[in-house]
NUTOR-550376 format. One record per residue (C-alpha): x, z, y; residue in three letters. Coordinates in pm, whole numbers, padded with zeros to 5 digits, always signed. Layout:
BEGIN
XZYALA/...
END
This chain:
BEGIN
+00004-00004+00011MET/+00188-00134+00310ALA/-00100-00100+00565ASN/+00014+00150+00811ASP/-00330+00201+00975LEU/-00473+00283+00634LEU/-00202+00524+00536LYS/-00250+00696+00863GLN/-00644+00727+00814ALA/-00605+00857+00455LEU/-00337+01093+00573SER/-00575+01253+00845GLU/-00802+01354+00580TYR/-00561+01469+00368ASP/-00423+01685+00653ASP/-00778+01831+00719VAL/-00767+01974+00368ARG/-00441+02101+00400LYS/-00501+02279+00717ARG/-00836+02431+00592TYR/-00655+02571+00284ILE/-00350+02695+00491ALA/-00580+02872+00734ALA/-00756+03051+00458LEU/-00411+03143+00290GLU/-00305+03319+00597GLU/-00599+03576+00521HIS/-00464+03636+00178GLY/-00679+03391-00019ILE/-00503+03235-00322VAL/-00585+02891-00416PHE/-00513+02739-00756ALA/-00262+02457-00791GLU/-00397+02117-00657GLU/-00592+01953-00935GLY/-00538+02241-01197ALA/-00762+02193-01499ASN/-00891+01857-01379ASP/-00780+01696-01717ALA/-00967+01963-01919ARG/-01281+01934-01684ILE/-01295+01559-01757GLN/-01250+01596-02122GLN/-01540+01834-02140LEU/-01759+01615-01919ARG/-01683+01323-02159ASP/-01772+01527-02454GLU/-02107+01637-02293LEU/-02190+01279-02221ARG/-02131+01171-02562LYS/-02359+01468-02673ALA/-02642+01332-02467GLY/-02622+01537-02148ALA/-02755+01363-01839GLU/-02540+01347-01530PHE/-02707+01369-01194LYS/-02614+01376-00824ASN/-02283+01195-00869ALA/-02192+01436-01146GLY/-02254+01760-00956ALA/-02546+01853-01182SER/-02540+01831-01554ILE/-02862+01870-01745VAL/-02919+01912-02123TYR/-03278+01936-02237GLY/-03551+02098-02042TRP/-03497+02151-01667GLN/-03691+02358-01427SER/-03934+02156-01195LYS/-03790+02319-00893ALA/-03425+02205-00987CYS/-03559+01865-01019VAL/-03714+01890-00663GLU/-03414+02057-00521CYS/-03288+01684-00449THR/-03616+01531-00521GLY/-03871+01374-00295THR/-04147+01615-00325GLY/-04009+01886-00100GLY/-03868+02220-00195SER/-03851+02545+00041GLU/-03723+02883-00060THR/-03832+03208+00102PHE/-03732+03590+00130SER/-03955+03878+00156THR/-03652+04121+00200THR/-03293+04135+00208PHE/-03295+04500+00044LYS/-03125+04531-00285CYS/-03070+04804-00531HIS/-02750+04617-00656ARG/-02420+04575-00469ASP/-02272+04253-00626CYS/-01913+04191-00478TYR/-02000+03807-00497PHE/-02331+03819-00301CYS/-02352+03576-00025PHE/-02631+03727+00164ASN/-02390+03896+00399TYR/-02305+03552+00549ASN/-02695+03491+00649VAL/-02767+03532+01025ALA/-02953+03873+01081ASP/-02870+04022+00731TYR/-02885+04383+00856ASP/-03207+04334+01037LYS/-03371+04170+00733PHE/-03255+04462+00531VAL/-03403+04702+00769ARG/-03728+04522+00863GLU/-03791+04271+00578GLY/-03797+03886+00624CYS/-04019+03686+00846PRO/-04182+03490+00566TRP/-04505+03450+00740GLU/-04348+03265+01007GLN/-04138+03050+00780GLY/-04455+02955+00600LEU/-04635+02871+00929ALA/-04324+02643+01049ASP/-04334+02497+00676SER/-04688+02397+00732LEU/-04607+02217+01056GLU/-04337+02036+00905GLN/-04456+01936+00575PHE/-04782+01800+00436ASP/-04689+01915+00090GLY/-04432+02093-00110LEU/-04361+02041-00485ALA/-04159+02368-00526ALA/-04157+02714-00341ILE/-03914+02982-00430GLY/-03917+03351-00357LEU/-03564+03530-00344THR/-03418+03821-00179GLY/-03244+04078-00197GLY/-03468+04198-00471GLU/-03829+04086-00446PRO/-03941+04357-00693LEU/-03833+04616-00437LEU/-04154+04534-00212VAL/-04361+04398-00515LEU/-04703+04417-00278ASP/-04549+04203-00022GLU/-04406+03951-00274SER/-04733+03914-00442VAL/-04904+03844-00116GLU/-04637+03593-00022PHE/-04698+03424-00359LEU/-05082+03420-00290GLU/-05033+03275+00066ARG/-04783+03025-00062ALA/-05051+02908-00330ARG/-05321+02896-00071GLU/-05105+02686+00164ALA/-04961+02464-00108TYR/-05194+02477-00416PRO/-04995+02227-00627ASP/-04655+02376-00551ALA/-04450+02510-00851HIS/-04378+02896-00747LEU/-04063+03057-00875ARG/-03906+03389-00811MET/-03546+03520-00850TYR/-03491+03879-00970THR/-03226+04096-01136SER/-03501+04206-01378GLY/-03421+04578-01355ASP/-03759+04669-01193LEU/-03998+04446-01385LEU/-04285+04602-01528THR/-04591+04510-01740GLU/-04818+04568-01437GLU/-04590+04381-01193GLY/-04546+04082-01426ALA/-04940+04064-01455ALA/-04980+04072-01083ARG/-04724+03807-01040LEU/-04880+03584-01292ARG/-05223+03623-01111ASP/-05066+03550-00780ALA/-04964+03219-00900GLY/-04609+03278-01030LEU/-04508+02972-01254ARG/-04157+03067-01316GLU/-03922+03351-01309ILE/-03537+03361-01299ARG/-03331+03638-01411PHE/-02971+03710-01341SER/-02754+03895-01588VAL/-02447+04082-01471LYS/-02159+04031-01712GLN/-01983+04362-01579ASP/-02298+04586-01632ASP/-02293+04849-01908GLU/-02457+04695-02218PRO/-02748+04929-02191GLU/-02821+04795-01843ARG/-02794+04432-01964GLN/-03017+04535-02264GLU/-03301+04645-02002ARG/-03267+04300-01829VAL/-03304+04124-02190LEU/-03610+04337-02248GLN/-03766+04234-01929ALA/-03710+03871-02020MET/-03913+03952-02331GLN/-04178+04116-02125LEU/-04207+03823-01894ALA/-04250+03582-02172LYS/-04603+03724-02205ARG/-04702+03654-01863TYR/-04495+03398-01679ILE/-04505+03021-01807PRO/-04132+02936-01751ASP/-03871+03217-01803VAL/-03509+03136-01714MET/-03187+03269-01673VAL/-02979+03174-01366GLU/-02646+03332-01298MET/-02288+03260-01173PRO/-02038+03203-01463ILE/-01721+03403-01414ILE/-01399+03289-01562PRO/-01297+03520-01847GLY/-01636+03621-01971THR/-01672+03331-02223GLY/-01705+03559-02525GLY/-01981+03753-02386ARG/-02156+03474-02256MET/-02153+03332-02606ARG/-02329+03656-02743GLU/-02584+03630-02452LEU/-02663+03264-02546PHE/-02753+03393-02892ASP/-02978+03659-02741ARG/-03150+03426-02524TRP/-03216+03208-02819ALA/-03380+03504-02984GLU/-03594+03577-02683ILE/-03708+03225-02632GLY/-03623+03161-02277ILE/-03696+02811-02140ASP/-03362+02743-01978GLY/-03039+02854-01802ILE/-02886+02747-01487ASN/-02525+02793-01502LEU/-02395+02831-01154LEU/-02039+02776-01046GLU/-01892+03110-00946PHE/-01799+03136-00571CYS/-01627+03357-00328PHE/-01847+03422-00047PRO/-01574+03481+00236PHE/-01586+03879+00206HIS/-01434+04127-00032SER/-01146+03917-00148TRP/-00974+04221-00277ASP/-01253+04237-00543GLU/-01150+03880-00651PHE/-00791+03944-00620ALA/-00807+04245-00832ALA/-00956+04031-01111ARG/-00682+03753-01072GLY/-00925+03491-00951PHE/-00803+03174-00754GLU/-00997+02905-00535ILE/-01045+02572-00669ARG/-00808+02323-00510ASN/-00938+02120-00327PRO/-01257+02335-00282PRO/-01504+02042-00207PHE/-01535+01681-00313ASP/-01582+01582+00056VAL/-01453+01840+00331MET/-01755+01933+00558TYR/-01874+02242+00718ASP/-02178+02274+00485TYR/-02479+02498+00600GLY/-02508+02648+00244TYR/-02361+02994+00261SER/-02221+03020-00091GLY/-01860+03007-00026GLY/-01569+02851-00201LEU/-01572+02787-00582PRO/-01351+03000-00789VAL/-01105+02808-01027ALA/-01193+02827-01392GLY/-01574+02853-01358SER/-01675+02486-01396GLU/-01461+02473-01699GLU/-01640+02763-01855LEU/-01981+02631-01756CYS/-01897+02321-01935LEU/-01773+02486-02246GLU/-02088+02697-02271LEU/-02300+02370-02249MET/-02116+02233-02546LEU/-02148+02560-02724TYR/-02528+02555-02675GLY/-02547+02211-02798ILE/-02328+02287-03094GLU/-02572+02584-03178GLN/-02870+02384-03124HIS/-02986+02629-02861ALA/-03357+02608-02818PRO/-03344+02625-02427PHE/-03260+02376-02168GLY/-02914+02395-01985MET/-02820+02299-01651HIS/-02481+02307-01491TYR/-02539+02354-01105CYS/-02196+02311-00925SER/-02136+02420-00575LEU/-02122+02067-00469ASP/-02462+02025-00605ASN/-02599+02302-00383LYS/-02452+02097-00094HIS/-02622+01763-00225ARG/-02957+01905-00102SER/-02836+01965+00243GLU/-02690+01621+00253MET/-03017+01450+00131ARG/-03213+01633+00402GLN/-02953+01525+00673ARG/-02894+01183+00573ASN/-03222+01021+00412GLU/-03377+00960+00748ARG/-03066+00761+00840GLY/-03099+00535+00520ALA/-03157+00221+00744ARG/-02960+00321+01029ILE/-02734+00022+01008HIS/-02676-00285+00764PRO/-02332-00180+00708CYS/-02438+00170+00587TYR/-02610+00264+00260ARG/-02767+00606+00161PHE/-02638+00675-00179ASP/-02888+00844-00398ARG/-02619+00967-00606GLY/-02442+01211-00378ASP/-02647+01152-00067PHE/-02388+01068+00181PHE/-02418+00752+00403LEU/-02159+00522+00294LYS/-01979+00205+00411THR/-01677+00007+00295ALA/-01377-00012+00528LYS/-01047-00212+00559VAL/-00761-00144+00815PHE/-00513-00331+00992GLY/-00409-00659+00876GLU/-00657-00648+00597ASP/-00919-00711+00846ARG/-00884-01096+00866GLU/-00875-01121+00483LEU/-01206-00933+00476ALA/-01369-01137+00730LYS/-01273-01440+00552LYS/-01403-01300+00233ALA/-01712-01173+00383LEU/-01795-01499+00563ILE/-01738-01688+00221SER/-01966-01448+00036ALA/-02243-01491+00303GLY/-02223-01177+00458CYS/-02242-01147+00832MET/-02319-00772+00840ASP/-01972-00635+00927TYR/-01868-00429+01214MET/-01531-00408+01394ASN/-01403-00063+01488LEU/-01136-00163+01731ASP/-01062+00192+01836HIS/-00934+00271+01490GLU/-00828-00057+01394GLY/-01092-00101+01113SER/-01373-00317+00987THR/-01678-00187+00802CYS/-01923-00378+00587PHE/-02158-00320+00314PRO/-02059-00159+00000MET/-02191-00444-00219ARG/-01931-00674-00093PHE/-01633-00454-00176ALA/-01550-00629-00475GLY/-01513-00954-00301LYS/-01297-00823-00033VAL/-01072-00658-00296ARG/-01038-00977-00496ASP/-00927-01135-00170ALA/-00625-00890-00165GLY/-00747-00613+00071ALA/-00717-00251+00029ASP/-01079-00115+00055VAL/-01201+00231+00116CYS/-01537+00409+00094THR/-01632+00590+00417SER/-01845+00908+00369PHE/-02057+00977+00666ASN/-02326+01242+00778VAL/-02599+01170+01023LEU/-02567+01445+01301GLN/-02775+01536+01588GLN/-02698+01675+01932ASP/-02863+01685+02285GLY/-02798+01325+02324GLU/-02940+01205+02014GLY/-02832+01118+01663ALA/-02501+00983+01554TYR/-02284+00922+01254LEU/-01981+01138+01176GLN/-01727+01016+00913GLU/-01645+01313+00699VAL/-01437+01142+00420GLY/-01234+00834+00327LEU/-01133+00752-00033VAL/-00934+00445-00130LEU/-01077+00212-00386ASP/-01381+00427-00485ASP/-01642+00219-00473MET/-01899+00508-00508THR/-01905+00466-00883ARG/-01883+00829-00966THR/-02084+00988-01231GLU/-02457+00956-01159GLY/-02399+00744-00855THR/-02637+00463-00787GLU/-02447+00140-00805PRO/-02464-00112-00500PHE/
END
C-alpha cells in the first residue's frame, strides 16, 4: 500500500484507539494484549456455525434455538423500550453499571419517573412490540412494579412485557400478581460468587416462576474462570425447564477497578469493533468473557440442552443504539447505505492517486453516484461498486458513519475506516 493519504487516514483511526487505551491505562486499567484469543474465538464461532447457530447483527449476536421476542425486537422494527420503577437494590454487585446513570442517587431515594417515561413513549411511538421492567430490583417495590405492568399493558396491549430480577424476593403471591398484571417473561440473574445456598434459592424461584409466567429465562454476565460452575448450572436449568438463557459479555463499568484487578481481569483490546462514544452505560468488555460464552453455547449444544441460548456481546448492546440513530438516514445520500447487519451508515472510499482509477471504473460500471471529498483527498461511492473499483487496482476502504444531530441540524460523522472490509462480516447484509 503506497498511498500516503490512505495510510494517513487509517493511521488517524488507529491513533484514536491507542489514545483511548492509553488514557485508561493511566488510571490503572489493564488491557489484554491486542488481538489476544482472536484465533480461539474465531475457531469457536466456526464450530457454532457448523452446529447450526444463527449469527445476527454482523456476528454480535449468536442464537441457537428459542429466543425471546424481546431480544428479537431489540434491533427489530416493532419497537422496544425498557423502564425502571426503582434503582434500589438489596444486592451490591461490583460490576453493576447503574452507577453510571444520571440521577442514580435520586432514583435510589425517590424511585424512577416511569409514569413520565410511559407518557413520553406514547407521544413518540404508535406501538411497541416489547417493554421491559428493570431496576434496581423491581421486586423491592412490588406494588409499583405491578402498577407499571398494568399501565404498560393498557397503553400497549400487544406488547411483550418482561421483567429482570435477581430472583431472591420472588414469592408465590408475587408471581401470581405479576402474571395477572400481564407479565409474559421473567429473567433471572444468577451470581456465580454467591454461596451455594443463595444460588439454590434463586433456582427454586425459577421453578416457582415456571408455574405462573409463560417465559422463564436466565440472563447473566459470563465471568471468566467460572466455566465449571456454569456447566453445572446449565444442567440444573435443563432440569428446571427454563426457556432460554442470554449469555452476556462481562463488562467493566468504569468503577471499582480494584475488584476487577483483584480477580486478575483485563479489558479486551480493542474494546470495540468501531470506536465511538456509545450511549449504553455497560462499560468495557472483559477479556475472556466472549470465549467462555461461546464455549458454553457449544457445551449446551453437545448436551442437547432443552433451552435456547443467545450470546449477546457488548457490541450487540450498541447495535440497538446504532439502529435508532441511523435508520432514519437510510436514504440520506446515494453514496451511503444503511447496513442492516451492524446498523452503521457505510460508504466505500478511495484516497489520493486511487481516485482517478476509481472514477474511471465507476463510470465504466454506469455509476455516477460518487462524491469527491477534496478536503481529505478522498472519493466515496456506493459499496456495491467496491469490487469493480478494486479490480481496477485501487485500495478500497469501508467508511463507518453515524447520523448526528446538533442545533444546526443533522450531519454524518465518520467513526471508522477499514481497508478492504466490503462489509461482508458475519450476519451483514450483502450489497
